[in-house]
N, C-alpha and C positions, 0 to 999 in steps of 0.2 A: 379309862375313867373319865378322862377329858372328852373322849367321843361320846359316851353315854350322856354326860351333861349338855353337850351341844345337840344331841339328838333329842333331848328332853325339852330344851328351850325351843327347837324347831318344831316339834310337835304341838307345844303350847301355843305357838304363834299361827300355826296351820288352824288349830281348833278356834283360836281367838277370831281369825279372819273369816272362817266359815260361819261362825257364830254371828258375827257382826252382820254378813251378808243376809242372814235369815231373820233378822229382826224387823218386825212388822210395825209400822206407825200406829199408835193409838188415835183414836178419833174423839171428837166431842160435837155433840149435837144440842143446839140450845133448844129449850122447851118453852120458856117464858122468863118474864121479868115482873117481880111484884115489889111494890114499894112497902117497906116494912119499918117499924120502930120510928115513927114521925114523932118528934118531940120538939121542945123550944129550941134546940141547936140545930137541928137538921132531920135527916131521914137516911134510910139505907135502901139501895137498889140491889135486890136479893135476884141473882140471875140462876135460874135453874138449868143444869146442863146434864145430860146423860153423857157419860165417858165409857168407851168400849175398848178393851184391850184384846187384840187378835193373838197375842202371844200365849207360849205354853207355860209361862211363869208369871206370877203374880206382879203387878207394878205399884210401887208405893207413890202416892201423890204427895208432893213436897209443899208446893205453894201455887198460887196464881199471881202473875204480874199484870196490872191493868193500866189503861189510859182512858178516861171518860172524857167525851167532847160534848158540849151542847151547841147546836147550830154551827158545826165546824171549828169551834174554839175550844182547844184543850184546857179542861179545868181542873183535872185531877189526875196525879199518876201515883200508884202505889203497888203494894203487895197485900194479898189477902191468902188466909188459911181457909181453904173451901169447907164448909161444914158438911158433915156426912162423909167425908173423905178419908181415907186411910190407905187401903191398898185395893186396886181393882182386881179381882180374881182372874186367873189365867182363862181366857177365852170368855170373858164375862162382860157385863155392862153394869155400872151403878149409877144412880142418880147423885149429884152433888149440887150444893148451893154455893155460889161465889158472891160473897157480901162486899158491897163498895158503900161505905159511909161518906155522905156528902152534908155539907152546910148550906143554909140559904144564902150566905155569901157566895158559894160556888155558883148559884144560880144567876147572880148578878152579871156574871160574864156573857150571859146571853140576854140580858134584860130587854133590849130593844126587840128582839126576835120574839120573846115570850109575850110581850105587849102587842106587837103587830099580829101574832097568830092567836090572840084571844085567850092566852093562858096556857098554852102548849109550846114544847119546844122538842125538836128532834134531838135524840141523843145517839152516841155511838160508843161501844165498848170495843177495845182494840187491846188485845195482850196474849198471854200464853199461859197454858197450864203445865207445870213442871213435875216431871217425875224423876224420882232418885232417892237417895238415902233420907230417911226421916228418923230423927232421934236415935242415931246410932245403928239403926237397921241396916243390913245389907241385902242386896239382891243381885243374882248373877247378871241378869240382863242389863240393868242400869250400870252395874260395876263394869262391864264389857263396854258399853257404848258411852259411859261418862255422862249418862242422863239423857232423858228425852224431853222434847217440848211439843205441845200440841198448840196450834194457833186458837185463839178465841176472837171471834168477831160477831157483833150483833148490835143490829140498829133498831130503834123504835122511837115512839113518841111519848113523852112524859106530860102528865097533866098537872102543871104547876099550880093551876087555879085550886085544885083539891088540896094540894099541900099547905098553900098559904091560908086556908080556912081553918087550919089547927088554932083553937083558942089559945094554946100555950105559946104558940110562935107568935101569934099577933100581939100578945101581951107583952112579951119580953125581947123579941128579937127585931132589931132595926132593919135588917135586910128583908125579912118576911113582911114587916109593916110597909116597906117601901114598895115591894112588887105587888102586895094586896091593894095598896092605894092607887098605883097606877094602873092595875088591871080594872078597879071599879071605875076609875076615872075614864079609861078607854071604853069600857062598855057603856057608860052613860052618854059618851060624845057620839056614839053610833046611833 
């Protein structure tokens, strides 16, 4: 009886180690970034990403962790629930959206660069997409590996000029007013 139990445990360990060596890393490919939900408080940078699962079982997406930098200055760190996410089918690819909500105050961290560049600023997204259990659901692959992470990195240029032209922001947000005033002043001085 004891030998039978030992043989079962060893068999399970062998299957686990073979299973882990066969796990393939999912991948994420950025498609674009769109600014959405511009309002008096701020805006959302929505990153469109295609996520591919090369494995033979579906992978549930649990969340995205991110850091946003403007002009090499980290301005925000957080977590997001990717829109359109659920589970990536086995051997499939799905589009998801990673929403990052920012305030006009976040832009002030790169104020001088925005003014110097005439209303634009370089941004960088650095983070990861996490796969694992979601709301009590279980998945053999993520149970075996303890979860998978896919790095997210993307850089681009944000048009701040367009953001601070929002009438709601200009009427009620001091940070948007400050940026707009400085941008208009820098344009007139050239």
